[in-house]
C-alpha positions in Angstrom: -146.9 47.2 -8.1 -143.7 46.5 -6.2 -140.2 46.9 -7.7 -138.9 43.7 -8.6 -135.5 42.6 -6.6 -133.6 41.0 -8.9 -130.0 39.4 -8.9 -127.1 41.8 -9.9 -125.4 40.5 -13.0 -121.6 40.2 -11.7 -120.6 38.2 -15.1 -118.4 39.5 -17.8 -121.0 39.8 -20.4 -124.0 42.4 -20.6 -128.0 41.4 -20.6 -129.9 43.4 -22.7 -133.7 42.8 -23.0 -136.4 44.0 -25.1 -140.3 44.0 -24.0 -143.6 45.2 -25.1 -146.5 44.4 -26.9 -146.3 42.1 -30.3 -146.0 44.5 -32.9 -144.0 46.9 -31.1 -140.6 46.7 -33.1 -138.6 44.3 -30.9 -137.6 42.0 -33.6 -136.4 44.7 -35.7 -134.4 46.4 -33.1 -133.1 43.3 -31.8 -131.7 42.3 -35.2 -130.3 45.8 -35.9 -128.6 45.8 -32.5 -127.0 42.4 -33.1 -125.8 43.6 -36.4 -124.3 46.3 -35.1 -122.5 44.7 -32.4 -121.6 41.2 -34.0 -117.9 42.9 -35.2 -117.0 43.9 -31.6 -118.9 41.4 -29.4 -119.9 37.9 -29.5 -123.5 38.1 -29.4 -126.2 35.6 -27.8 -129.5 36.0 -29.3 -132.4 34.1 -27.4 -135.8 34.5 -26.4 -138.5 34.1 -23.4 -140.3 32.0 -22.9 -138.7 29.0 -24.4 -140.3 26.6 -26.9 -140.5 24.2 -24.1 -143.4 26.8 -22.8 -144.4 28.0 -26.3 -145.5 24.7 -27.8 -147.4 23.7 -24.5 -151.1 23.1 -25.1 -152.0 25.7 -22.3 -149.8 28.6 -23.8 -151.2 27.9 -27.4 -154.6 28.0 -25.8 -154.2 31.7 -24.5 -152.4 32.8 -27.6 -154.4 31.3 -30.1 -158.0 31.0 -28.6 -160.7 33.1 -27.1 -162.1 30.1 -25.0 -159.7 29.8 -22.0 -162.0 27.6 -19.7 -159.9 24.7 -19.8 -157.2 26.2 -17.9 -156.5 28.5 -14.9 -154.2 31.5 -16.1 -152.2 31.4 -12.6 -150.9 27.8 -13.8 -149.5 29.2 -17.0 -147.7 32.0 -15.2 -146.2 29.5 -12.9 -145.3 27.4 -16.0 -143.6 30.6 -17.4 -141.9 31.6 -14.4 -140.5 28.4 -14.0 -139.1 28.4 -17.7 -137.7 31.6 -17.1 -135.8 30.8 -13.9 -134.1 27.9 -15.7 -133.3 29.6 -19.0 -132.0 32.7 -17.1 -129.8 30.8 -14.7 -128.6 28.2 -17.1 -128.6 29.6 -20.7 -128.1 33.3 -20.0 -125.8 33.1 -17.2 -123.4 30.5 -19.0 -123.5 33.2 -21.8 -122.7 36.0 -19.3 -120.0 34.0 -18.0 -118.3 33.5 -21.2 -118.2 37.4 -21.8 -120.9 37.1 -24.3 -123.6 39.8 -24.9 -127.0 38.3 -24.3 -130.0 39.8 -26.3 -133.4 38.6 -24.9 -136.5 39.1 -26.6 -138.9 39.6 -23.9 -138.1 38.8 -20.0 -139.2 38.1 -16.7 -140.9 41.5 -17.0 -143.4 40.2 -19.4 -144.5 37.3 -17.1 -145.6 39.8 -14.3 -147.4 42.1 -17.0 -149.2 39.3 -18.1 -150.3 38.2 -14.6 -151.1 41.5 -13.6 -153.0 42.4 -16.7 -155.2 39.2 -16.1 -156.2 40.5 -12.9 -153.8 38.8 -10.6 -152.6 41.9 -8.9 -152.4 40.4 -5.3 -149.9 37.4 -6.1 -146.7 37.8 -4.2 -145.1 34.9 -5.5 -143.9 36.5 -8.7 -142.0 39.0 -6.6 -140.3 36.0 -4.6 -139.2 34.4 -7.9 -137.6 37.6 -9.2 -135.2 37.4 -6.8 -133.9 34.1 -8.7 -133.6 36.3 -11.7 -130.5 38.0 -13.3 -131.2 41.8 -13.5 -130.6 43.3 -17.0 -128.1 45.6 -17.6 -130.3 47.6 -20.0 -134.1 46.7 -20.3 -135.9 48.7 -23.1 -139.5 49.0 -23.3 -140.8 49.8 -26.6 -144.2 51.6 -26.6 -146.6 52.4 -28.9 -150.7 52.6 -29.4 -152.6 49.4 -29.2 -154.3 50.2 -32.6 -150.8 50.4 -34.3 -149.1 47.4 -32.5 -152.5 45.2 -33.8 -152.0 46.8 -37.5 -148.8 45.7 -37.6 -149.3 42.3 -36.4 -152.2 41.9 -38.9 -150.0 43.2 -41.9 -147.8 39.9 -41.6 -149.4 37.4 -43.7 -149.1 34.6 -41.4 -150.9 36.4 -38.6 -153.5 38.3 -40.6 -156.3 36.0 -38.9 -154.5 35.5 -35.6 -156.8 35.6 -32.3 -155.9 39.0 -30.4 -157.4 39.9 -27.1 -157.5 43.7 -27.5 -158.8 44.4 -24.2 -156.0 42.6 -22.6 -153.7 44.5 -25.1 -154.6 47.9 -23.3 -154.3 46.4 -19.9 -150.6 44.9 -21.0 -149.5 48.4 -22.3 -150.3 50.0 -19.0 -148.5 47.2 -16.8 -145.4 47.6 -19.1 -145.5 51.2 -18.8 -145.6 50.9 -15.1 -142.9 48.1 -14.8 -140.5 50.2 -17.0 -140.8 53.2 -14.6 -140.6 51.2 -11.4 -137.8 49.0 -12.6 -135.6 52.0 -14.5 -136.4 50.6 -17.9 -135.6 52.7 -21.1 -138.9 53.7 -22.6 -138.8 53.8 -26.5 -141.6 55.4 -28.4 -141.5 53.1 -31.2 -144.2 55.0 -33.2 -141.1 57.0 -34.2 -139.0 56.5 -37.2 -136.9 53.4 -36.9 -133.7 54.8 -37.2 -134.3 57.4 -34.4 -135.5 54.5 -32.1 -132.5 52.6 -32.8 -130.3 55.4 -32.3 -131.7 55.5 -28.9 -131.0 52.0 -28.1 -127.4 51.9 -29.5 -126.3 55.1 -27.6 -127.4 53.4 -24.4 -125.4 50.4 -25.4 -122.5 52.0 -26.0 -122.6 54.2 -22.5 -123.0 50.6 -21.1 -120.1 49.0 -22.6 -117.7 51.9 -21.9 -118.8 51.6 -18.1 -118.3 48.2 -17.5 
C-alpha cells in the first residue's frame, strides 16, 4: 500500500475525520466531540459517502445482500470516490473556508480500505484520486476486535438481522490499521472505556487548535 498524497488544508477551519468498522464507536465519539466543541467553535457535521451513493441500488446491494453478482465492485468504488471528491471539495471545503470545524464520519480512507479488502490491491487510480482530496488535520481510526464490532451492531434493534460479511470485516480491519500507520492517523483502542477513548481524542483536538 502506498501513502496517500492529499492536498494540504490551507483553510481557516480544521478537518477531523473518524474511520473504522461499523460498531467501532464512531458515532458516539463524534457526538461527544461536537458537544464539547460547540461552545467555542462552529461545528459542521457530515459523513461519507453521501446519500447520493448510500441510497443507490449498487451500494445497498453490497451493504444488504450476500449476492453481489449484479455488480462489479470497482464500479461502486469509482462511484464512491467521485462522491467523495464532490463532497470534499464543495461541502467540506466551503465549511473550512468559513472557519468551521468539520467533523466527518468516514472519509476517503474508507474508500481505499474497502477497495483493497475486496482484492483490488493493484488499482493505482485511487492514489491518483487522493491528490484531489483535502488531507484531514486529524484522522482518528477506532479499532476493536471484529467479534465485538459485530456484537455492537447486532445489539441495535434495527440492525439485529442485518447482513454482515464477516470475512470482509477481518480484511477491512487489517486495511484500516495499515492506512492509519502509513498516513499518520491516530489509532484508538475503542475496546477501552468510552471516557478514556474520548479523552485521547479531545486532547489531540485541543493540541491541534492551539497550534493552528
